[in-house]
C-alpha positions in Angstrom: 30.3 101.6 58.1 26.8 100.6 56.8 24.0 100.4 59.3 23.3 96.8 60.1 19.9 95.4 58.9 16.8 95.5 61.2 16.7 92.7 63.6 12.8 92.5 63.9 10.0 93.0 61.6 7.0 94.2 63.4 3.5 94.2 61.5 0.8 96.4 63.2 -2.9 95.6 62.3 -5.3 98.4 62.7 -5.5 102.4 62.2 -6.5 103.9 65.6 -5.0 105.2 68.6 -2.9 102.1 69.6 -1.8 101.3 66.2 -0.5 105.1 65.5 1.0 105.3 69.0 3.1 102.0 68.7 4.6 103.1 65.4 5.8 106.4 66.7 6.8 104.8 70.0 8.8 101.9 68.5 10.5 103.9 66.0 11.8 106.3 68.9 12.8 103.6 71.1 14.2 101.1 68.6 15.4 103.4 66.0 16.6 101.5 63.0 16.6 97.9 64.8 13.1 97.3 63.6 11.2 97.1 60.4 7.7 98.4 60.6 4.6 97.6 58.5 1.2 99.0 59.1 -1.9 97.2 57.8 -5.1 99.5 58.1 -8.4 99.5 56.3 -8.2 103.3 55.7 -5.5 105.9 55.6 -7.6 108.2 57.6 -7.3 108.7 61.2 -10.1 110.7 63.0 -9.7 112.2 66.4 -13.1 111.3 67.5 -13.0 112.0 71.4 -14.2 115.5 70.7 -17.1 114.1 68.3 -19.7 114.9 71.3 -19.0 118.6 70.6 -19.8 118.8 67.1 -23.5 118.8 67.1 -23.2 122.1 69.1 -20.3 123.7 67.3 -18.1 123.3 70.4 -15.4 121.0 68.7 -14.4 119.7 65.6 -13.0 116.2 64.4 -9.6 116.5 63.2 -8.7 114.0 60.6 -5.1 112.9 60.2 -3.3 111.1 57.3 -1.9 107.7 58.3 0.3 107.6 55.2 2.1 110.6 56.4 2.6 109.1 60.0 3.9 105.9 58.3 6.2 108.0 56.2 7.4 110.0 59.2 8.4 106.8 60.9 9.8 104.9 57.8 6.9 102.2 57.9 5.4 100.5 55.1 1.7 101.1 54.7 -0.7 98.3 53.2 -4.3 99.3 52.8 -6.2 96.3 53.8 -7.5 94.1 56.9 -6.3 91.3 58.6 -9.0 88.6 58.5 -7.0 85.6 60.0 -3.6 84.8 61.7 -1.7 81.5 61.5 0.6 81.9 64.5 2.7 78.9 63.9 3.5 79.9 60.4 3.7 83.7 61.4 1.5 84.2 58.3 -1.6 86.8 57.9 -4.6 86.3 55.6 -5.9 89.6 54.3 -9.4 90.7 53.2 -8.1 91.1 49.9 -7.2 87.5 49.7 -3.3 88.3 50.0 -1.1 87.0 52.4 1.7 88.7 54.6 4.4 87.3 56.8 5.6 88.7 60.1 8.2 88.4 63.0 6.0 90.1 65.5 2.2 90.8 65.1 0.5 93.6 67.1 -3.4 93.4 66.8 -4.8 96.8 67.3 -7.9 96.4 65.2 -10.3 98.2 67.9 -13.9 97.5 68.4 -17.5 97.7 66.8 -20.0 100.2 68.2 -23.5 98.4 68.8 -26.7 99.8 69.6 -27.9 98.3 73.0 -31.1 100.3 74.0 -34.0 99.6 71.8 -35.8 102.7 70.7 -32.9 105.0 71.7 -30.7 107.2 69.5 -27.2 105.6 69.5 -24.5 108.2 69.4 -21.3 106.7 68.1 -19.4 109.7 67.0 -19.8 112.9 64.7 -21.6 110.5 62.0 -24.6 110.9 64.4 -24.3 114.5 65.0 -27.6 115.5 63.1 -29.7 113.1 65.4 -28.4 114.9 68.4 -28.9 118.4 66.8 -32.4 117.5 65.8 -33.2 116.5 69.6 -31.5 119.7 70.8 -33.5 121.9 68.7 -36.7 120.3 69.6 -35.8 120.8 73.2 -34.9 124.4 72.6 -38.1 125.2 70.5 -40.5 123.5 73.0 -41.7 120.8 70.6 -40.2 118.5 73.1 -39.7 118.9 76.9 -37.7 115.7 78.2 -34.6 113.7 77.3 -32.7 111.1 78.9 -29.1 110.1 78.2 -28.6 106.5 78.8 -25.5 104.0 79.2 -26.3 100.4 78.5 -25.1 97.8 81.3 -21.6 96.9 80.9 -20.3 100.2 79.5 -17.4 101.5 81.7 -16.5 104.8 79.7 -19.3 106.9 80.2 -17.8 110.4 79.8 -19.4 111.0 76.3 -23.0 110.6 77.9 -22.1 113.4 80.5 -20.6 115.7 77.6 -24.0 115.1 75.4 -26.0 116.1 78.5 -24.3 119.1 79.5 -24.0 120.5 75.9 -27.7 119.8 75.2 -28.4 121.6 78.6 -26.4 124.7 77.7 -28.1 124.7 74.2 -31.7 124.0 75.1 -31.9 126.2 78.2 -33.5 125.7 81.8 -36.9 124.5 80.5 -35.7 121.1 79.2 -36.2 118.2 81.6 -32.9 116.4 81.3 -31.5 113.1 83.0 -28.6 110.6 83.0 -29.3 106.9 83.5 -26.3 105.1 84.1 -25.4 101.8 85.8 -22.5 103.3 87.5 -22.9 103.8 91.4 -21.9 107.4 91.0 -21.2 109.9 87.9 -18.1 109.0 86.1 -17.4 106.5 88.7 -14.3 105.3 86.7 -12.4 108.4 87.8 -13.0 108.0 91.5 -14.6 109.8 94.3 -13.3 113.1 93.8 -14.2 113.5 90.1 -17.6 112.0 91.0 -18.4 114.8 93.6 -17.3 117.5 91.1 -19.4 116.1 88.3 -22.4 115.8 90.8 -22.1 119.5 91.7 -22.0 120.4 87.9 -25.1 118.4 87.0 -27.0 119.5 90.1 -26.2 123.2 89.0 -27.5 122.5 85.5 -30.6 120.7 86.8 -29.8 117.5 84.9 -31.0 114.6 87.2 -29.2 111.4 87.5 -30.5 107.9 87.9 -27.7 105.5 89.1 -27.3 101.9 89.4 -29.9 101.6 86.8 -30.1 99.5 83.7 -32.0 101.0 80.8 -34.2 98.5 78.9 -36.0 100.3 76.1 -37.3 103.6 75.0 -41.0 103.6 74.2 -43.9 105.9 74.0 -42.1 108.8 75.4 -40.5 107.0 78.4 -37.4 105.0 79.1 -38.0 101.6 80.8 -35.6 100.5 83.5 -34.8 96.6 84.3 -36.0 97.2 87.7 -39.6 97.8 86.4 -39.4 101.6 86.8 -39.3 104.3 84.0 -39.0 107.9 83.7 -40.4 110.3 81.1 -38.2 110.8 78.0 -39.5 112.0 74.7 -36.2 111.3 73.3 -33.4 108.9 74.6 -29.8 109.2 73.5 -27.7 106.4 74.3 -23.8 105.6 74.0 -23.0 102.3 72.2 -21.9 99.0 73.7 -18.6 97.9 72.3 -17.7 94.2 70.9 -14.1 93.4 69.9 -13.4 93.0 66.1 -12.9 89.0 65.5 -9.7 88.0 63.8 -9.3 84.4 63.0 -6.8 82.6 64.8 -6.7 85.3 67.6 -8.3 83.8 70.7 -11.1 86.0 72.4 -14.0 86.0 74.8 -17.7 85.8 74.0 -17.8 89.4 73.4 -14.7 89.4 70.9 -12.1 91.1 73.2 -8.8 89.6 73.5 -7.2 88.4 76.7 -3.7 89.9 77.3 -1.1 90.1 80.1 0.2 93.0 81.7 2.9 93.4 78.7 0.2 93.1 76.1 1.0 89.6 75.1 -2.0 87.6 73.8 -2.3 84.4 75.9 -1.3 81.0 74.2 0.5 83.0 71.1 4.0 83.4 70.7 5.1 86.9 69.2 1.5 88.2 69.1 0.5 91.2 71.0 -2.7 93.2 71.3 -3.3 96.8 72.3 -6.3 99.2 72.3 -10.1 98.3 72.4 -9.7 94.9 71.0 -8.4 93.9 74.3 -10.3 92.9 77.4 -9.2 95.9 79.5 -12.6 97.1 80.6 -12.2 100.8 80.2 -12.1 101.7 76.4 -10.3 105.1 75.8 -7.7 106.2 73.2 -5.2 107.6 75.9 -5.1 104.1 77.6 -4.7 102.4 74.1 -1.8 104.5 73.4 -0.3 103.3 77.0 -0.8 99.8 76.2 1.0 100.5 72.9 3.9 102.1 74.8 4.4 99.0 77.0 4.5 96.9 73.9 6.9 99.2 72.1 9.3 99.1 75.1 9.1 95.3 75.1 9.8 94.8 71.6 12.6 97.6 71.6 14.4 95.7 74.1 14.1 92.6 72.0 15.6 94.2 69.2 18.5 95.2 71.0 17.8 99.0 72.4 18.6 99.9 75.8 15.3 101.5 77.0 13.5 101.3 80.4 10.3 99.3 80.2 7.2 101.7 81.4 5.3 100.5 84.4 2.3 98.4 83.4 -0.2 100.9 84.9 -2.7 103.1 83.4 -3.4 106.8 83.9 -6.8 108.0 82.9 -7.0 111.5 81.4 -9.6 113.5 79.6 -11.1 117.0 79.2 -14.8 117.1 79.9 -16.7 119.3 77.3 -19.9 121.1 78.4 -18.4 122.4 81.6 -18.7 126.0 82.7 -14.8 126.2 81.7 -12.0 123.8 80.9 -12.2 121.0 83.2 -9.6 118.3 83.1 -10.0 114.9 84.8 -7.2 112.5 85.7 -6.9 109.4 87.8 -5.0 106.0 87.9 -6.5 102.7 87.3 -5.5 99.1 88.5 -5.0 96.2 86.4 -8.9 95.5 86.5 -9.7 99.1 85.4 -10.7 100.3 88.9 -9.8 103.7 89.9 -7.0 103.7 92.8 -8.3 105.5 95.9 -7.2 109.0 96.3 -5.8 109.3 92.8 -8.5 111.3 91.0 -8.1 115.0 90.4 -10.1 117.9 88.7 -8.3 120.8 87.4 -9.3 123.9 85.3 -5.6 123.7 83.8 -4.5 120.7 82.0 -2.0 118.5 83.9 -0.5 117.3 80.8 0.7 118.6 77.4 -0.1 119.0 74.7 -3.5 119.8 76.4 -5.6 117.8 74.0 -8.6 115.8 75.0 -6.5 112.8 75.7 -2.9 112.0 75.9 -0.6 109.7 74.0 3.1 110.1 74.8 4.2 110.2 71.1 1.0 110.6 69.3 -0.1 113.9 71.0 3.0 115.7 70.1 2.9 114.1 66.5 -0.8 115.4 66.2 0.2 118.8 67.7 2.9 119.2 65.0 0.6 118.4 62.1 -2.0 121.0 63.5 0.7 123.5 63.6 1.7 122.7 60.0 -1.7 123.0 58.6 -2.0 126.4 60.5 1.1 127.9 59.0 0.4 126.6 55.6 -2.9 128.4 55.2 
């Protein structure tokens, strides 16, 4: 007998972790019950969590082909961007001027990185590696003595800042005066008390100071000024960016561009429109969390299409590897619905508690990327 036609057309807008995970998860769960289309501005998908290691030769940024991923799951791929949504008509306006229809839309367009500390060098990803390498070289050759690594107020995902400080410390040597300035009460507060203690011990061993509960204002004349009127010496200041959601016309969002969603990823006030990843108002912006949001939506849509699946719990498990430590250091915790660590859930391990042991984890995306890397290695 011929297969019945798909019962649901799902359009995914975006080209990052959430979009890629959603395509893989939905095809695995719903099989042929759904028709998939990806609308992405580029066919290149860069694995950026390891970008902090690039200036020091400690990591590479792997680039994957979204066209290949779309082909693997039988999804259509349109190289474009969604500019506006007409939810009542279930119609999209694209950047090219074209239009597209959908049954269900998943908005996974990510966020924009904005400089937030005047005078500081903002590290977004591998595109800024030369700035960090220049600062590291100056500290190593003695032409500079001090540097601060600062997070703007409102940033909850600060792990890249700690990696940059640790890697710079290893490259520059003990004579460099390094400090981390953070609005957190303790280092890597998002992972909970156990991880904070381990990171504090590591920073102390490296001689890296920590100024916590601090709001960096501006880097000027060899110092970093703080909101409380204080300052600290810093010939160079490296900052992580503040994020703002990518706005799509017709999609409700807050003043910062982030889209409010419920526990199952539905956008409040819209029918059959979901959002996942950095564009949502979940406060912790990390690729593994974006993939988990996508898994929840995929299960919801697979059920609607008639598949028998068990919906995953709407909870978040935060996983990452900390670059720059003395050896492999894997961090894990669980977060509540507001992005706060659940007491007692944080762990630190020298062995990865997840597999594949990548810097972050997506239930369907991580195995797919591991397979792609293996195929590249074999074909060389």
